[in-house]
Structure formats: C-alpha cells, structure tokens
C-alpha positions, 0 to 999 in steps of 0.5 A, spaced: 666 551 663 664 549 656 664 554 651 662 554 644 667 558 640 665 560 633 671 563 628 668 565 621 673 567 616 673 571 611 675 570 604 681 573 605 686 572 607 684 565 607 684 564 600 691 566 599 693 561 604 690 556 601 693 557 594 700 558 598 698 551 601 699 554 608 692 554 611 692 546 613 698 547 616 696 553 620 689 550 622 693 544 625 697 548 629 691 552 632 688 545 633 694 543 637 694 549 641 687 550 643 685 542 643 678 543 642 673 537 645 670 537 638 671 541 632 666 542 626 668 546 619 662 548 615 660 554 611 656 560 615 653 566 611 658 564 606 664 564 610 668 559 612 666 557 619 669 553 625 665 551 631 669 548 637 667 546 644 672 548 648 674 548 656 675 554 659 676 556 666 677 563 666 675 569 661 682 571 661 683 565 656 679 568 651 686 571 647 689 564 647 683 561 643 681 567 639 688 571 637 690 565 632 684 566 628 684 573 628 692 574 626 692 568 621 685 569 618 682 576 620 676 571 623 670 574 627 670 570 633 664 568 638 664 565 645 658 562 648 657 559 655 654 552 653 651 547 658 651 540 659 644 536 661 648 535 667 649 543 668 642 544 666 639 539 671 644 542 677 642 549 675 636 550 680 631 552 674 625 549 677 626 553 683 628 559 679 621 558 675 617 558 681 621 564 684 619 568 678 612 566 676 
C-alpha cells in the first residue's frame, strides 16, 4: 500500500550535521535505503521536513523507514495510508454511503 511518510527534523542535531558536512551524505544514504516513489523537502512549522510517498506491505516495515530519521536527526515521523484514484474507485465508497445514509 502507498503511505505518505513525513519526517520533521528539529534544528539540532541537523544544524550540527550541516556544519560538519554530513547532512547531505546521511540523507542520500537514507534515500538509497528507503527508495521512495517521490520525495519533497520543505519547511513545516519552522522545521526542516521531508514528505515521501513509499510503498509498504506491512506495518512491520515502519522501523526500516523511521529509525534512520530518529537516530540521525531526532525526527518526528508520521505514516499515513494514501489512496490512488484507482484505490478510491475500488473502495466501494458509493455502496458504503448508501448503507450508512
């Protein structure tokens, strides 16, 4: 299933890693490991933030994705299930609406 994975990184230790020239190398290694479908870097509520679309088959994969951000950047990580238009079309939403209306 597709998952929207968000990692919010506080100023420290990220600032120190940037000053030491290590932040880019660590991010590159994480991206090679996670292999996101897409990835975007931005700011959210004043914190460096990474939004990724990843494919997960099981909740047991959460540590594989989150731990590199926890351990290297002291990040706050969130996982949200995401549907494609095809997923929504196959969900039976119309019949569920009729059942519960």
